[in-house]
C-alpha positions as CSV (number, residue, x, y, z in Angstrom):
1,M,1.5,43.1,-44.9
2,Y,1.2,39.7,-43.3
3,N,-2.4,39.8,-42.2
4,G,-3.4,37.7,-39.1
5,Y,0.2,36.9,-38.0
6,R,2.5,38.2,-35.3
7,I,5.8,38.9,-37.2
8,R,9.2,40.4,-36.7
9,Y,11.2,41.8,-39.6
10,N,14.8,41.4,-38.5
11,H,18.0,43.0,-39.9
12,G,18.4,40.4,-42.6
13,G,15.0,40.8,-44.1
14,K,13.6,37.5,-42.9
15,I,10.2,37.1,-41.5
16,E,10.3,35.7,-37.9
17,M,7.8,35.4,-35.0
18,S,7.5,38.5,-32.9
19,S,5.2,40.7,-31.1
20,I,4.5,43.3,-33.7
21,Y,0.8,43.5,-34.6
22,S,-0.6,44.1,-38.1
23,I,-3.0,47.0,-38.6
24,E,-6.5,45.7,-39.4
25,K,-9.6,47.6,-39.8
26,S,-12.8,46.0,-38.6
27,N,-13.9,44.9,-42.0
28,K,-10.6,43.0,-42.7
29,I,-10.8,41.3,-39.3
30,K,-14.2,40.0,-40.3
31,K,-13.0,38.6,-43.6
32,I,-10.0,36.9,-41.8
33,S,-12.2,35.3,-39.2
34,C,-14.2,33.7,-42.1
35,V,-11.2,31.8,-43.3
36,T,-9.7,30.8,-40.0
37,L,-10.9,27.2,-40.2
38,T,-9.7,26.8,-43.8
39,L,-6.2,28.1,-43.1
40,S,-6.0,25.8,-40.1
41,I,-6.7,22.8,-42.2
42,L,-4.3,23.8,-45.0
43,I,-1.5,24.4,-42.4
44,G,-2.1,21.0,-40.9
45,I,-2.0,19.3,-44.3
46,L,1.1,21.2,-45.7
47,S,3.1,21.3,-42.5
48,N,5.7,18.8,-43.8
49,D,6.4,20.8,-47.0
50,I,6.1,24.6,-46.1
51,P,9.3,26.7,-45.8
52,V,11.0,27.2,-42.4
53,E,10.0,30.8,-42.5
54,A,6.3,30.0,-42.8
55,K,6.7,27.5,-39.9
56,S,7.9,30.4,-37.7
57,L,4.7,32.3,-38.1
58,E,2.4,32.3,-35.1
59,F,-1.2,32.0,-36.2
60,I,-3.5,34.2,-34.3
61,S,-7.0,33.2,-33.6
62,T,-10.1,35.5,-34.0
63,E,-10.1,36.2,-30.3
64,D,-6.6,37.5,-30.4
65,Y,-7.6,40.4,-32.7
66,S,-9.0,42.4,-29.7
67,D,-5.4,43.3,-29.2
68,L,-4.7,44.4,-32.8
69,K,-6.6,47.7,-32.8
70,N,-3.4,49.6,-33.0
71,D,-0.3,48.2,-34.8
72,N,2.1,50.3,-32.6
73,F,4.9,48.1,-31.2
74,F,8.2,46.9,-32.6
75,E,11.5,45.4,-31.3
76,F,14.6,45.7,-33.4
77,H,18.1,44.2,-32.7
78,L,21.0,46.2,-34.3
79,N,23.7,43.7,-35.1
80,N,27.3,43.9,-36.2
81,E,26.8,44.4,-39.8
82,N,24.2,44.6,-42.8
83,N,21.3,46.0,-40.7
84,S,18.3,46.8,-42.8
85,F,15.5,49.3,-41.9
86,D,13.0,48.1,-44.5
87,W,10.6,47.3,-41.7
88,I,10.0,51.0,-41.4
89,E,8.4,51.1,-44.8
90,N,6.2,48.1,-43.9
91,Y,5.2,49.5,-40.5
92,P,5.2,53.3,-40.7
93,N,2.6,53.8,-37.9
94,I,4.7,52.3,-35.1
95,E,4.3,54.3,-31.9
96,E,6.5,52.3,-29.5
97,L,10.0,51.0,-30.4
98,V,12.4,49.0,-28.5
99,I,16.0,48.8,-29.8
100,Y,18.7,46.4,-28.7
101,I,22.0,47.8,-29.7
102,E,24.4,44.7,-29.9
103,T,27.3,46.3,-31.8
104,V,29.9,49.0,-31.3
105,S,30.1,49.7,-35.0
106,D,29.7,53.5,-35.5
107,V,28.5,52.8,-39.1
108,E,25.7,50.5,-38.0
109,I,24.7,52.7,-35.1
110,R,24.4,55.8,-37.4
111,K,21.8,53.8,-39.5
112,L,19.4,54.4,-36.5
113,K,18.7,57.8,-38.0
114,S,16.2,56.0,-40.2
115,I,14.0,55.9,-37.1
116,S,13.1,59.6,-37.7
117,K,10.9,58.4,-40.6
118,L,8.4,57.0,-37.9
119,K,6.1,60.0,-37.8
120,Y,4.0,58.6,-34.9
121,L,6.8,57.3,-32.7
122,D,5.8,58.2,-29.1
123,K,7.9,55.9,-26.9
124,L,11.5,54.7,-27.5
125,T,13.4,52.3,-25.3
126,I,17.3,51.9,-26.0
127,Y,19.1,48.9,-24.5
128,T,22.8,48.9,-25.3
129,R,26.2,47.5,-24.4
130,E,28.4,49.0,-21.8
131,N,30.9,50.5,-24.3
132,V,28.3,52.2,-26.5
133,S,27.6,56.0,-26.0
134,I,24.5,58.0,-26.8
135,T,26.1,60.7,-29.0
136,N,24.9,63.8,-30.8
137,G,26.3,62.4,-34.0
138,A,24.5,59.0,-33.9
139,F,21.3,60.0,-32.0
140,G,20.9,63.6,-33.0
141,F,17.9,62.6,-35.1
142,L,15.8,62.1,-31.9
143,K,15.0,65.8,-31.7
144,D,13.4,65.5,-35.1
145,C,10.9,62.8,-33.8
146,N,8.2,65.4,-33.2
147,L,5.8,63.1,-31.3
148,L,8.4,61.4,-29.1
149,R,7.2,61.9,-25.5
150,S,8.9,59.0,-23.7
151,L,12.5,58.0,-23.8
152,I,14.1,55.1,-21.8
153,I,17.8,54.7,-21.9
154,D,19.3,51.6,-20.3
155,G,23.0,51.8,-19.5
156,P,25.3,53.8,-21.8
157,S,27.4,56.9,-21.5
158,I,25.5,60.0,-22.6
159,E,27.1,63.0,-24.5
160,E,26.4,66.5,-23.3
161,G,23.6,68.2,-25.4
162,I,21.8,65.1,-26.8
163,L,19.1,64.8,-24.1
164,E,18.9,68.6,-23.6
165,S,17.9,68.9,-27.4
166,I,15.0,66.6,-27.2
167,T,12.6,69.3,-25.9
168,Q,9.4,67.4,-26.9
169,L,10.1,64.7,-24.3
170,R,7.9,64.6,-21.3
171,Y,9.2,61.4,-19.6
172,L,12.9,60.4,-19.4
173,S,14.1,57.3,-17.7
174,L,17.8,56.5,-17.2
175,N,19.0,53.2,-15.8
176,L,22.5,53.5,-14.6
177,F,24.5,50.2,-14.4
178,N,25.8,48.9,-11.1
179,H,28.5,46.7,-12.7
180,V,30.2,49.3,-14.9
181,F,30.4,53.0,-14.7
182,N,28.1,55.2,-16.8
183,N,29.3,58.7,-17.7
184,V,26.3,61.0,-18.0
185,D,27.4,64.5,-19.4
186,T,23.9,65.8,-19.3
187,D,23.2,69.2,-17.9
188,F,20.1,68.4,-15.9
189,N,19.3,72.0,-15.4
190,K,18.3,72.2,-19.0
191,L,15.6,69.5,-18.7
192,L,12.9,71.7,-17.5
193,F,10.6,70.6,-20.5
194,L,10.1,67.1,-18.7
195,E,7.3,66.3,-16.6
196,E,9.1,63.3,-15.0
197,L,12.7,62.2,-14.7
198,N,12.9,58.5,-13.7
199,F,16.0,56.6,-12.7
200,K,14.5,53.1,-13.2
201,E,16.4,50.5,-11.3
202,S,19.6,52.7,-10.9
203,A,21.7,52.0,-7.8
204,P,21.0,54.9,-5.4
205,Y,24.7,55.5,-4.8
206,N,25.4,56.0,-8.5
207,I,22.9,58.8,-9.2
208,P,24.5,61.5,-7.2
209,M,27.7,61.2,-9.3
210,W,25.7,63.0,-12.1
211,V,22.8,64.7,-10.4
212,D,24.0,67.1,-7.7
213,S,21.7,68.8,-5.2
214,K,21.6,72.1,-7.2
215,S,20.2,70.2,-10.3
216,Y,17.9,68.1,-8.2
217,N,16.4,71.1,-6.3
218,F,16.2,73.1,-9.5
219,L,14.2,70.5,-11.3
220,R,11.8,69.8,-8.5
221,K,11.3,73.6,-7.9
222,N,10.2,73.9,-11.6
223,G,7.7,71.0,-11.4
224,V,9.7,68.1,-12.6
225,L,8.9,64.9,-10.8
226,I,12.1,62.9,-9.9
227,S,11.3,59.2,-9.3
228,S,12.8,55.7,-9.1
229,D,11.4,52.1,-9.5
230,I,13.2,51.2,-6.3
231,P,11.7,52.3,-3.0
232,G,13.9,54.6,-0.9
233,T,16.2,55.6,-3.8
234,I,15.3,59.4,-3.9
235,E,15.7,59.7,-0.1
236,I,19.3,58.2,-0.5
237,L,20.0,60.5,-3.4
238,E,19.1,63.5,-1.1
239,K,21.1,62.1,1.7
240,V,24.3,61.5,-0.4
241,N,24.0,64.9,-2.0
242,D,24.1,66.5,1.3
243,K,27.2,64.6,2.3
244,L,29.0,65.6,-1.0
245,D,28.0,69.2,-0.6
246,A,29.5,69.2,3.0
247,I,32.7,67.7,1.6
248,V,33.0,70.4,-1.1
249,C,32.4,73.1,1.5
250,S,35.2,71.6,3.6
251,L,37.7,71.9,0.7
252,N,37.6,75.8,0.8
253,I,37.8,76.0,-3.0
254,E,37.8,79.6,-4.2
255,D,36.3,80.7,-7.6
256,S,39.5,82.3,-8.5
257,E,41.5,79.1,-8.2
258,S,42.5,77.3,-11.4
259,D,41.1,73.9,-12.3
260,K,44.5,72.4,-11.5
261,E,44.5,74.0,-8.0
262,K,40.9,72.7,-7.4
263,L,41.9,69.3,-8.6
264,D,44.8,69.1,-6.1
265,K,42.5,69.8,-3.3
266,I,40.0,67.2,-4.4
267,L,42.8,64.6,-4.8
268,I,44.3,65.3,-1.5
269,Y,40.9,64.9,0.2
270,V,40.2,61.5,-1.5
271,M,43.6,60.2,-0.5
272,E,43.3,61.5,3.1
273,S,39.8,60.2,3.6
274,L,39.9,56.8,2.0
275,E,41.9,53.8,2.9
276,Y,42.3,50.9,0.5
277,D,40.9,47.7,1.9
278,K,43.7,45.5,3.2
279,E,42.0,42.2,2.4
280,I,41.5,43.2,-1.2
281,A,45.0,44.5,-1.4
282,S,46.4,41.1,-0.2
283,I,44.8,39.3,-3.2
284,D,46.4,38.8,-6.5
285,L,44.0,40.9,-8.7
286,S,44.5,39.1,-12.0
287,E,41.3,38.6,-14.0
288,E,41.1,35.0,-13.0
289,N,41.4,35.7,-9.4
290,W,39.3,38.8,-9.1
291,P,37.3,38.5,-5.8
292,V,33.9,39.4,-7.2
293,E,31.9,38.5,-4.0
294,K,34.3,40.3,-1.7
295,A,34.4,43.4,-4.0
296,R,30.6,43.5,-4.3
297,K,30.1,44.5,-0.7
298,F,31.8,47.9,-1.6
299,Y,29.3,48.5,-4.4
300,E,26.3,47.3,-2.5
301,N,24.1,50.2,-3.5
302,G,26.4,52.0,-6.0
303,F,30.0,53.0,-6.5
304,L,29.9,55.7,-4.0
305,Y,28.7,53.4,-1.2
306,G,32.2,52.2,-0.2
307,A,33.6,55.6,-0.2
308,L,30.9,57.2,2.0
309,E,29.6,54.4,4.1
310,K,32.4,51.9,4.8
311,D,35.8,52.2,6.7
312,S,37.8,50.9,3.7
313,A,37.3,51.3,0.0
314,I,38.5,49.9,-3.3
315,C,39.3,51.4,-6.7
316,G,35.6,52.0,-7.9
317,N,34.8,53.9,-4.7
318,Y,38.0,56.1,-5.2
319,A,37.0,56.9,-8.8
320,A,33.3,57.7,-8.0
321,L,34.1,60.0,-5.1
322,F,36.8,61.8,-7.2
323,T,34.4,62.3,-10.1
324,S,31.4,63.3,-7.8
325,L,33.7,66.1,-6.2
326,C,35.2,67.3,-9.6
327,R,31.8,67.7,-11.1
328,R,30.6,69.7,-8.2
329,C,33.6,72.0,-8.7
330,N,32.8,72.4,-12.4
331,I,35.6,70.1,-13.5
332,K,34.7,67.5,-16.1
333,S,35.6,64.1,-14.9
334,Y,34.8,60.6,-16.1
335,C,35.0,57.2,-14.4
336,L,36.8,54.6,-16.5
337,C,37.0,51.0,-15.8
338,N,37.7,47.4,-17.0
339,S,37.6,44.0,-15.4
340,K,40.8,44.8,-13.2
341,H,40.6,48.4,-12.2
342,A,38.8,51.8,-12.2
343,W,40.3,55.2,-12.5
344,N,39.4,58.8,-13.8
345,M,39.9,61.1,-16.7
346,V,39.7,64.8,-16.1
347,E,39.6,67.8,-18.4
348,I,42.1,70.4,-17.5
349,E,42.6,73.4,-19.8
350,G,40.8,71.7,-22.7
351,K,42.9,68.5,-22.4
352,N,41.9,65.2,-21.0
353,Y,44.3,63.5,-18.6
354,F,44.2,60.2,-16.7
355,A,44.3,60.4,-12.9
356,D,44.4,57.4,-10.6
357,S,43.8,58.3,-7.0
358,T,43.8,54.6,-5.9
359,C,47.3,54.1,-7.3
360,L,48.6,57.3,-5.9
361,D,47.1,56.5,-2.5
362,C,48.6,53.0,-2.3
363,S,52.1,54.0,-3.5
364,S,55.2,55.9,-2.2
365,L,58.4,57.1,-3.6
366,T,61.4,55.3,-2.2
367,I,64.6,57.3,-2.8
368,N,68.1,55.7,-2.5
369,M,70.5,58.7,-1.9
370,R,74.3,58.2,-2.4
371,G,76.2,61.2,-1.1
372,F,80.0,61.8,-0.8
373,F,80.1,61.0,2.9
374,S,76.9,58.9,3.6
375,N,74.0,57.1,2.0
376,R,70.4,57.2,3.1
377,V,67.0,56.0,2.1
378,E,63.9,58.2,2.3
379,E,60.3,57.2,1.5
380,I,57.9,59.9,0.5
381,S,54.1,59.4,0.5
382,M,52.3,60.4,-2.7
383,L,50.2,62.6,-0.6
384,D,53.3,64.5,0.5
385,V,54.4,64.9,-3.1
386,I,51.0,66.4,-4.1
387,E,50.7,68.7,-1.1
388,G,54.3,69.8,-1.8
389,K,53.3,70.7,-5.5
390,I,55.8,68.3,-7.0
391,E,53.3,65.8,-8.4
392,N,54.5,65.9,-11.9
393,E,57.1,63.4,-11.0
394,L,54.2,60.9,-10.5
395,E,53.2,58.5,-13.2
396,M,49.5,58.5,-12.6
397,Y,49.0,62.2,-11.8
398,L,47.5,63.8,-15.0
399,S,49.2,61.4,-17.2
400,S,48.7,61.1,-21.0
401,P,45.9,58.6,-21.7
402,L,47.5,57.5,-24.9
403,E,50.9,57.0,-23.2
404,S,49.2,55.1,-20.2
405,M,47.2,52.9,-22.4
406,S,50.1,51.9,-24.6
407,K,52.3,51.1,-21.5
408,N,49.8,49.2,-19.4
409,D,46.6,47.3,-20.4
410,M,45.3,48.0,-16.9
411,Y,44.3,51.5,-18.4
412,V,42.5,50.3,-21.3
413,A,38.8,51.1,-20.4
414,K,35.9,49.2,-21.6
415,N,33.5,52.1,-21.0
416,F,35.6,54.9,-22.7
417,P,33.0,57.6,-23.9
418,S,33.1,57.4,-27.7
419,Y,32.3,61.1,-28.0
420,I,35.6,62.1,-26.5
421,N,37.7,63.4,-29.2
422,T,41.1,61.9,-29.5
423,E,42.6,65.4,-30.2
424,S,41.5,66.3,-26.7
425,L,43.7,63.5,-25.1
426,A,46.8,64.9,-23.6
427,T,49.9,63.7,-25.4
428,L,52.3,64.6,-22.6
429,S,51.9,64.6,-18.7
430,K,51.0,67.9,-17.1
431,G,54.2,69.7,-16.3
432,D,53.7,73.4,-15.6
433,Y,55.5,73.5,-12.2
434,F,59.1,72.8,-13.4
435,D,61.0,75.6,-14.8
436,I,64.5,76.0,-16.3
437,F,66.1,76.1,-12.9
438,S,64.5,72.8,-11.8
439,D,65.6,71.1,-15.1
440,I,69.2,72.3,-14.5
441,M,69.1,71.0,-10.9
442,K,67.9,67.6,-12.0
443,V,70.7,67.3,-14.5
444,V,73.5,68.6,-12.3
445,C,72.5,66.9,-9.1
446,G,70.3,64.0,-10.1
447,E,66.6,63.6,-10.3
448,E,66.2,61.7,-7.1
449,A,68.1,64.2,-5.1
450,F,66.0,66.9,-6.7
451,I,62.7,65.3,-5.6
452,I,63.9,65.2,-1.9
453,F,65.0,68.7,-2.2
454,L,61.5,69.7,-3.3
455,V,60.0,68.0,-0.3
456,Y,62.5,69.8,1.8
457,L,61.4,73.1,0.3
458,R,57.8,72.3,1.2
459,R,58.7,71.7,4.9
460,L,60.4,75.2,4.8
461,A,57.2,76.5,3.4
462,V,59.1,78.0,0.4
463,K,57.1,79.0,-2.6
464,R,58.9,78.1,-5.9
465,K,58.7,81.1,-8.4
466,K,61.1,82.0,-11.2
467,S,61.8,85.3,-9.5
468,E,63.1,83.5,-6.5
469,N,65.6,81.3,-8.3
470,V,68.6,83.0,-6.7
471,Y,67.2,82.3,-3.2
472,L,66.4,78.7,-4.3
473,I,70.0,78.2,-5.2
474,N,71.1,79.3,-1.9
475,V,68.7,77.0,-0.2
476,W,69.8,74.1,-2.4
477,K,73.4,74.8,-1.3
478,K,72.3,74.7,2.4
479,F,70.4,71.4,1.7
480,I,73.4,69.8,0.0
481,M,76.0,70.9,2.6
482,E,74.1,70.6,5.9
483,D,71.1,68.2,5.4
484,L,71.9,65.7,2.7
485,F,75.4,64.8,4.0
């Protein structure tokens, strides 16, 4: 122990100035006060020769010891490598701990399990980088911190099950970034052990992405106080949840429908309801020219703000609305982003796919048709394609994450949840609509002609089923002979 000094024991084992306080019983404090003058003189005499580490120690006068009744606070910076937790042996009675996670190294982050040795830990604050996740593997030890009552998490994505397992908690505070998407997989209905759920300085239009009205009302009904450090946030949360509930109701989604069918309805709604901002669309969105100030107005109070409150929107608004609706329909959805773009990842039948509603809404299919007797050009909106159930021809409709990331760095996310198993990432784009008949038609007649044919079928309200292949062939002949030429 370094009696009489404020110190910090950093990851390299060196002693530095900090705000941790040494435990001193009253009799030890009296002894130290007797030698205060002597130490002051010695330090003055030897100041030119003492080591740098000794110079960094801040001497505490006798009056300061009124604050040292409990040696209970410590700050620790988790760096890229060689982090040491020897300080736990020196200060086993810490009650309040602040951790700054400044690395993405899973090896270093997993060293945090040493914190479970702090038997008196009551309050833990975690500040972390945007691309670090709170996972069961790295932070599962928190459920073993028996006296932990207060947990504050600033920023990262959170894996399902981790917060739900810390049943000894009474106060939980989550601060959701406004400059990058968080992904909170927590089942808030399972946090009934809390006395208060606080959202610190979270943007009010970010919270409803993860806390829907059912969870909000369930927690409050069971005595959990839901609060924010920003006045008016909870009122906005309630208002936005009401809007999102009304949208879900308008989709007329049935319980019997598959996740794929639900997803199509959500995607169609997002594309029909939002219009990409023309001013932003006219700008070269390279990283150097990204119009930060112009884009900020769409995220004024969070990512849902532009989608629900403005006449036009940009990619972050599309992604936020898409995820909010998916989650309310029991479809796991994540918001991914980088400095250039924002899009979604959704889980369908146990596999994760990329879906980019912004890209789909701002694009169309232009088909150059060459026939025997005439040529023609037809442009098909992506909305028509999805409504016509032929969306598997689209690049950013349920595409393979691995394939998308390898082809285009625009889809390399800086906030990808680290707990998503790579085995769950789809290796092929979703393709359950095209059967043997459609494959043959594309080979014989050309893929572009086949796309127009499928839109033609939608207009005739023909349902494509394998049992109808004979009828489809007859319709195809009519299309070729009477409409195409």
